C-alpha positions as a Markdown table, in Angstrom:
| # | Residue | x | y | z |
|---|---|---|---|---|
| 1 | Met | 7.7 | -31.6 | 25.2 |
| 2 | Arg | 4.8 | -33.4 | 25.4 |
| 3 | Phe | 3.1 | -36.5 | 23.7 |
| 4 | His | 0.5 | -38.4 | 23.1 |
| 5 | Ile | 0.9 | -42.2 | 22.8 |
| 6 | Cys | -1.4 | -43.8 | 21.0 |
| 7 | Asp | -2.0 | -47.4 | 21.3 |
| 8 | Gln | -3.6 | -49.1 | 18.2 |
| 9 | His | -6.5 | -52.1 | 18.6 |
| 10 | Pro | -7.1 | -51.8 | 15.4 |
| 11 | Val | -10.0 | -54.0 | 14.0 |
| 12 | Ser | -11.7 | -55.6 | 11.0 |
| 13 | Val | -14.8 | -54.5 | 9.7 |
| 14 | Lys | -17.3 | -53.6 | 6.8 |
| 15 | Leu | -19.1 | -50.2 | 7.2 |
| 16 | Asn | -22.3 | -48.7 | 5.4 |
| 17 | Pro | -20.8 | -46.0 | 2.4 |
| 18 | Gln | -23.5 | -44.0 | 3.0 |
| 19 | Thr | -23.4 | -44.1 | 6.7 |
| 20 | Gly | -19.8 | -44.9 | 7.8 |
| 21 | Glu | -22.1 | -46.8 | 10.2 |
| 22 | Ile | -20.4 | -50.8 | 11.2 |
| 23 | Val | -22.4 | -53.2 | 9.0 |
| 24 | Glu | -19.8 | -55.9 | 10.0 |
| 25 | His | -16.8 | -56.8 | 12.2 |
| 26 | Ile | -14.5 | -59.5 | 10.0 |
| 27 | Asp | -13.1 | -62.3 | 11.3 |
| 28 | Pro | -9.5 | -62.3 | 11.5 |
| 29 | Ser | -9.2 | -66.0 | 10.2 |
| 30 | Asp | -11.3 | -64.7 | 6.9 |
| 31 | Arg | -8.7 | -65.9 | 4.2 |
| 32 | Met | -10.2 | -62.3 | 2.3 |
| 33 | Ala | -9.0 | -60.0 | 4.7 |
| 34 | Asn | -5.8 | -58.6 | 5.1 |
| 35 | Pro | -4.2 | -58.6 | 8.4 |
| 36 | Tyr | -3.2 | -55.1 | 9.8 |
| 37 | Lys | 0.5 | -54.5 | 9.2 |
| 38 | Gly | 1.3 | -50.8 | 10.3 |
| 39 | Glu | 2.4 | -49.6 | 14.1 |
| 40 | Ala | 1.3 | -51.3 | 17.4 |
| 41 | Arg | 2.2 | -47.6 | 18.7 |
| 42 | Leu | 2.4 | -44.5 | 17.7 |
| 43 | Val | 3.2 | -41.5 | 19.5 |
| 44 | Glu | 1.7 | -37.5 | 18.9 |
| 45 | Cys | 3.4 | -34.3 | 19.4 |
| 46 | Ala | 0.7 | -32.5 | 21.6 |
| 47 | Ile | 1.6 | -29.0 | 20.8 |
| 48 | Cys | 1.7 | -29.5 | 16.6 |
| 49 | Gly | -0.4 | -32.8 | 16.0 |
| 50 | Leu | 2.2 | -34.6 | 13.9 |
| 51 | Asp | 1.4 | -38.6 | 14.7 |
| 52 | Gly | 4.6 | -41.5 | 13.8 |
| 53 | Thr | 6.2 | -43.8 | 15.4 |
| 54 | Glu | 8.6 | -43.6 | 18.1 |
| 55 | Leu | 11.8 | -43.8 | 16.4 |
| 56 | Leu | 10.5 | -40.7 | 14.6 |
| 57 | Phe | 10.0 | -38.9 | 17.1 |
| 58 | Ile | 14.0 | -40.7 | 18.4 |
| 59 | Lys | 15.6 | -39.2 | 15.2 |
| 60 | Thr | 14.6 | -36.0 | 15.4 |
| 61 | Ala | 16.1 | -35.2 | 19.0 |
| 62 | Gln | 19.0 | -36.7 | 18.4 |
| 63 | Arg | 19.3 | -34.3 | 15.5 |
| 64 | Met | 18.5 | -31.5 | 18.0 |
């Protein structure tokens, strides 16, 4: 099987709702900004495009 490893580096920003352009980068210490709570790494199947945690693919492989 082929996979893509996607390391995530989230950045908090404000976007222009009409253009999608970045208007401002938000400082992580901003009290109104919720910190990113997602996975640091995702895996994507290079055949079907399904993405998820490494554990998802490990459990699927164990059931085969």
